[in-house]
N, C-alpha and C positions, 0 to 999 in steps of 0.2 A: 376347524382349526384352520383353513384357507381364509375364511372370512375374518377371522381375528388377526392372523398376519396381515392381511392388507389393511384393516384398520389402525394397525399399530404403524404401518409403514406409511400411511396417508398424516398420522399426528405428528410423525418425524418429519416430514417434507413440510409441513404447516410450520413447525415449530423451528427447524434448523436455520438459524441466523445466517448462515453464508448462502443460502439458496435463495435468489433472485430471479424476477423475469429482467433477461439480458436484452439490450438494446442499444442503440445509436442514439444521441443527441448531436443537432447541427451547430454551428458557430458561424455566423456571418459577420465580420468587421467593416463598418464604412460602406454597406452594399456589397461587399464580396464575401463570395462562400468561402470559407476557411476549413471547410471538411468537419467530420464529424469525430465525436470523443464518445470512448465507450460510457453505458450509461444502465443504470438497475434500476427498478422499482421497490419502494419497501412503502409499505401502507400506503399504496397511492400516491406517494411522494417521489419525484424524480431525483436520483442522485447521479452525478457525474464523477468520471475520473477526474479527482482533482489536479493530478501533476499534468494531464494532457491538456486539459481545460486552460490551466494558469500559464501554461507555455503558448497556448493560442493567442492569449490574451495580452502577450509580450511579459508577464511575468519571471520572476527567478523562484524556481523549487527545492528543496531539500527535503528527502524523504527519509524518518529516521524508522526501518524496519522495525528493529528490537522494539521499538516504544509504541509501534503501531500510529507513528505521528508523521505530520507532513508540516512545513514552512512555505509559506508563500508570501513573495514579496513582490510588491509594486513600488513604484516610487512614491517616499514619503509614507508607506505604510507598509505593515507585517501584519501576519494571520499564523496563528498556531490550530491546527485542529486534530482531535485526537479521537481514536476509535478505542470504546464505543460512546463517546459522550456527544450528547445534546446541546454543546457551546463551543464557542470560538475564543480564543485569546486575540483581540485586534487590536495592537499599538498598545498592549497593557491591560485593556478592558476585558472583562468578560461580556459575551453577547450571546444571546440565546439563538440555536436553531432550530428551525420546523421539523426536524427530526436526528437522529443518532446518525454520525459519523459512521462507515462501514468498511472494515478492512477485508477484500477479501480477492483471492487469485493473485495477490500480489500487489494490489492495486489499493488505494484510499480514495473511498468515494464519499463526497460530500453532497447535501443538499442544493441543487441547481440555485435555488434562492440567494445562497452565500454569494454567488457572483454578482448578483442585482444589489449588494449592500450598496450604501451611501459611500461609505469609506473606499469602496472600490473605484465606484465612477469618479469619486474627487481624484483619486491618485492617478485615473489614466486621462481625468477631465473628458469623460466621455458619459452618454447615457447608456445605460444596459437593461435589458428588458429580456423576457424569456415567454415565446409565443410560439405556438405551432410546434414545439417541440425542439426549438432553435434560440439559441443564446445571439440576443442581436446587439450590436455594438454599435452607437451612432456618435457622433458629434456631438459636444455639451451645446446643444442647438436650443433657441428661444424662439423661433418661429419655423411653422411646416405647413405645407401644402396638404389638407385634409381631403377636399372632394370637389367635383363640379356637379351642377344640377341644373339641366336643362329641361326647362318647361316651354309652355304653349307660349308664355307671354312675359317671360323672365329668364336670364340665367343666373347664376351665384356661383361664385368662386368663394371656398370658405378655406380659411387658414386658422390655425390655432395657435396661440402663444402661450410662454410661460413667462410669471411675472408681467410688469409693465412695460410695455414697448412703445416708443415714439413715433412718428410716421407724419408725412405730409406728401400731399399729392397734387398732381398738376395735369392739365389736358392741352397740351401745345399744339395740337391740331385736333380736327374733329374726328377724326380715326384714330386717336392714341391716347391712353392714359397712362400716365407714369406715376408710382409710388415709390417713395424711399424711406427704408427704413434703417436710420443711422445704428451705429454700435449693434448691430445683431447677428446673430449666427444662425444661418439657415441648415435645416436638417439634411436636405436633398436639394439640389438644383433640379426644376420643374420646367420642362418646354413642352407645350400640348396645341394641337389644332381641333380647335373645337367645331369648327364649319358650321355655327349656327345662325340663326337670323340674328343676334346680338353681338356674339364675341366669335370672331375667328379665331383667333390664337392669342397664346399669352406664355410669357415667361417670366420665372421667379429666380432668380440668380445672386450667388455671393459673388460681390465686388469688394474685396478687400476687408474691411471693419462694416462694411454697409450691406444692406441687401436691396436688391432693386426689382418691383413688380411691374412689366410691361404690358400692357392690354391694347390689342387692335380688335378695334369695333367692325362690327358688320352694318350695313346699311341702313338697317332697321332701326340701330341702338342712337335712341334720343337721349335718354337719361340715364345716370349713373349713380351708385351711392357706394360710400366706403362706410361702413360704420363698426364699432366695436363694442363687443358684448363680453360678457363674462366667459373669458377664456377662448375668445374667437373673434376673428377680423372679417367680415364676409362684404364683398364686391358686388353689387347687386346691377345687372344690366338688364334696359327694358327700352319699349318703344314709347309710353306714356307714363303712368302712374306706377312709381316704385314699389314694388312687393316689400314687405315689413320683414325684418331681419330677426333671427331668433333672439330671444330674453335672457333665456339662461342656459347658454350652453357652458358645460363644465369646464374647467379648466385643467389642461391635460396632465396629469401625473407624470412622475419619472417611469411608473411600471405599466404606462397605458398608452396604446399605441393612438395615433391621430384617427386613424380609421376606426376607433370604437366611439366616437364622439357621435351622439342622436342628433341627427337635424331631421325634425320633425315638421314641415311646411304648416300645419294645422296649428302649431304653437307659436307662430310669428306674432310679435308685438312690435310697436314703433321702438325706433332705436334711439338711444339717450344721445349718442353723439353721430353726427352724419357727416358728410363733403358731397356737396349736390352742385352736379355740371361743370361746366369747363371754368378753368382759372381760379378756383377755389381752392384753399388748402386750410389745415390746421393741424393741430397737435393733440394729443393724447396726453397722459398724465407721463411724468418725466420718465426718461430711458431707465431700465433697468441696469444699474451698476454691473460691470464684468466681476467675477468673483476673483480674488487674488488667490492662488495656490501657495503654500509655504515650501519655500525652497531649503533644502536641506544642505547644510551647513558642513564642512568637513571639520571633524574633530581638531582640537589644538593640537600642534606639533610638539614633540618632543623640548621640554624646555632644558636647556643645557646653561649650567655656571656654576655660581661658587656653591650653590647648596648641595650638600650630600646626595649623592645618587641612591635611589629607594630600588630595593629589589626583592623582590617576591621568588622564593623557591616553592615548587610545590610537587612534593613527593607523590607519584603518580598512584591511584588508587586506593587501597587500604580500607579496612573494616569487612563489612561483607562481600567487597569487589576485592577479589584477593590477585588481579589481572594474570598475567601468564603464571601456570604454575607447571614444575617438572619433578615429580618425587615430593615427599614429604616434607623435605628439609630445603625445597628451591621455590619461594615463594616470590613473586616480582612486587609486592606490597613492601615486604621487609626489606630486600635489597634498595629498591628505591628511598627509603625512609632513613636507612643507615647512610647513604652516600650524600642524601640530602643535608642532613645532619651535621656532617662533616664539612660539606659544602658553606652551611649557615656559620659554621666557627672560621673557616677560613677568611670568607668575606667580612665578616666583623672586625676581623684583626686589621684586614686592609681599611678600615675605615667607612663602609659604607653602611646603611642603614637597612638591616634586612628582616624579613619575616617569612616565616612557614606557615602555607595553608593548612597544615598538619604536623604535630611533633609527636603523635603516638598513632597506634593502631585503629584509627576512627574514619569512619566512611565520610567523605566530604563529596557532594556533588559536583558535575560540572560547572553549573552555574556559580555554585558557592565559590570557586576556586577561583574564577575571574571577577567575582564581586568583592572578594577578598584585597586582590590586587587593585581595584579600581578604587575601594574606599580607602586602601592604605596611599593611593596617588603612586603608585608603582612607576618607576621608570624603566624597568626590566621586569619582564617575567620569565621564569627558567622552568620547564616542568621536567623532571627527572621520570626516565622509563627504563623498561627493560625490554626486548625485543623478543619477539618468537615466530617461527615459521616450521611449516610441516617438515621442508628438509632439514636434517640434521648437519647439513654442510654450509647452510647459512652461518655467516659469521660476522663480526665487525662492529667497530664503534659507528654510528650515524646520527646526524644531527639536523633536525628540519626546522622550517618556518613555513608559515602559514599560506597558502596559495590554493585558490579554489578548483585550481588542474594539479592534478599531482604528477611528480616528475614521470613518472613511469608505473607499469602494472604494480611492480613492488612496492612502490611507496604508496598507491593507494591501498593495497592489500594490510600495510602496517597503520595506516590511519583508519580504515575499517575496522581492525582489531581494537585499536585503542578505544574507538567510539562506541564499541559494544558497551560500554561503562553506562551508558542510559540505560540498561535493561535494570540495573540496580535503583534508579530512582524510584520515588516513592510515591511522588506526585509528577503528573504529567508536564506541569508548569515550573518546575526550580529552575528550568534554563530560559526563561521567558527573557530576562533581562539581556543573559549574552547573545541571545539570536537577533535582539533589538540591534545591539552594535555593529553585528554583521552587515547589516543594511547599508551602511556608510563603506566608502571604499577604504580598504585599508592601507591609509598613508603611512603606516608603519613597516609595511613589507622590507622595503629597502635597507632601512635600518635592521632590521630583522635578520635580513641575509648577512649584514656585516657582522652583527654578533656571532653567527652561526660558522663566519668565517675564523673569527678570533678563538673561537671555543674550540673547533675541530684542528686546528694548526697547533695549540697548546696541549690539547690532548694528545696528539701525535708527538709533540716533544716528550712530554711527561716519562721519564724511565720506571719501570717497573711495573707497569698498568698490565700489560700481557695481553692486551686485547688489541687487535689489529686495526688500523684506521687507514682508509685508501685515501689517497690524495686525488683522486679521479671524480668519485661518486659518493663521498660519505656527506655531503651536502646536498639535501634532498627537499623538496616543497610537496605538501600534500594536505587534504583540507581536515585540519584536527578541532572537532567544536571546541577542545578546552583552549583552545588560542583565539579561538573568533570573538570573544567578548572583551578580549583584555584591551584597553586602551592606553597601550605601549608599545612598545618592541617585546617580541615575545618568542622564544625558542622551546622546541621540545627535543630533551637529548634521548636518544636509545644507547644505553651504555654498553649493550653487546646482546648477544642471543642466549636466551636462558635455554633454548632448544639445543645449543651447540655445547657438547660436552666439554669442550677447551674452554669457552666462553664462561660455561657456567660454574667451571672451578675456579675462575679467575673471581666471577662477581661474589662469590661465597668467600673470596679469602679477604680477611680484616685488612691487609696491607694495601691490596690492589683496590679496595672500596674507598681506602682513603687518598690514594695517589690519583683516582678518576676525579674525585671533589677537589682535589689542588688543580689537578689539570683543566679542568672547568672553570676552576676561581681564576685561574692564569690568565685563560682567555678572555673572561670576564673584565679583569683588571685591564688587561691589553687595549679592550675596546673602550673603556671608559677615559682613558688616556688617551687614544688616539682622537677622541671625540670631544676632548675637551672639559671632561670631567672632573678629572684630575691633571694637576699640573704635573709636566713629564720632568 
């Protein structure tokens, strides 16, 4: 029996997806050690803590715990990874991964190879490799020192190149060789003392947009040769006959370090291009043109003028997503829809063009809501919600606009509660379009705060609602997903607390619901007049 138990136990450990070999993976950026991140091994593949790794590389991160997803953003690109899928969404395109994403211990682990993808290299303008259990980030270089070879009858200095690089050389005196590489980016400055029979020392330095190689010759050095071969440049220095240079050195790829190049003197053949002796100079094929990275432009500012203001009203939750629930008769999704319909009627009568994201008890994804607003070319997005808290004492009206940082702990908790709607998404990627918009700076934040102020003031003034409106802290900021993808000013209204017996009574009252809608509508009307949408 004991043997059977141990056998079954071993099978469990082999099959359990959450049990992996734990470890650490280093991160080095531009030659500096940035510490280590948590890592695991799955089927021989290394996976790293996605959040910690992205942060060390300078990216921004959002984790969606309920959906087991993470969004990683770098300038000009974004990626969404979901456990347990073996793919990522990068700038809206599906990209295969080497192994599945793993959610374990509150962290999301992704294949380390993800961070070497060309999209990330391009976004950071860096070259990224994974070697010796370390993620290595270097400048986007095209020239690097590889190695020195010191033999009895010659010295070799070997440099790798990527793409075509032009160069010119000269020997200003019998002890010095200078080589200039215009419009070249060097992996790392190098200065070495060889103290050999042919080369005493050399330096390879970045100087502005150019790289300069300076070699100090020893007394026995009589002849030198600089030759370019496939993927490499070799400077040979000797007393008499020049040794031949490698004929077929591989071009160094983005995931291959210079030290991996195989330089076997037995394979040396004559150079195709060479520069011999003092005063001579030559140029190889044309210089590699630098890649121009795309620059993200700010979204078009809100347009104001004679056209009618377009408003999208979003009744929060719906369908299989009930929102906050207290007792069978009190469901947030129903309260939201009732007030939203009253608000729709009020704004239509004021001459606005208005659209609802839903007009019945149907489920709409968070992405679907922002997509409706963007396709409608909305000038304002208003999401209607009902709050909830563990404390029944919490009560009152609040209005939010989007910010990466919450006003306070309570505001962050409200956003976290509303963001739990992600758990009802049937696909991991319904909200990709929305997240893409969040990469750009939200230039609508100031306009959104103005709308929030007008709405708060008029809900406060509207008689008969019966829900408290604080003049000190009822306008708040938090990170609501539903607001992030909207390309217009956007607010999220929390009409009151369904968890408060007093607020719940008013939120279920038909007269109070209509007056709440009128108060919100009057605030929107006031904003439109103040901002020139409607003539006063």
